[in-house]
C-alpha positions, 0 to 999 in steps of 0.5 A: 786328173788321175788315170788308171793304168788301163787307160788308153790314150789317143793323141794326134800325130806329134809332127803337128806339134813340131810344125807349130814350134817351127811356125812360132819361130818363123813368125817371130820376125813378123811379130817383131816388125810391128807391135800390132802383129804380136797376136800372130804368135798366138796362132802357132801357140794355140796349134801347139797346145791343141796338138799336145792336149787334144785327143781321146782317153778311154778306160773301163768307165768312160770316154774322155774327149779332150779339146784345146779347152775343156773335155767331154765325158761320155759313159760307156752305157751311153755308147750304142755303137763304135764305127768308122766314118767314110773318112776313116775317123772313129765315131761313137753313136749315142743312145739319143741318136747323136753321133760323136767323132772321137778326136785322134782315133782312126777306124783302125784303132777301134779294137784298141779302144774296145780293149780299154773297156775290159770287154772281149772283142767279138769273134771275127769268124762268128 
């Protein structure tokens, strides 16, 4: 995937990745004790991969919501409103009435997200 230089990337805190790596090494003695406990190692590996990959990418054309596996693309034409929910997470309300939570984007990140569209921010005084 080629991203433009104007693409804004939002990712989860990288401390999650560090914790997953520590959990992997902590699970090695458990997984090594019995062969049927080897799948225990998959949990920290999945968390590490999710922490590295999941998030939101935004450019002038679309939003890309990335998960552990796959991604969802939403064009800006479908977005009616960007807002913060009561928990401080950013959400996009779509033209069909659905509400989509934007992974790794907080309500305080909304100005940076809007700047990725190339549109000017509304004047707070007006």
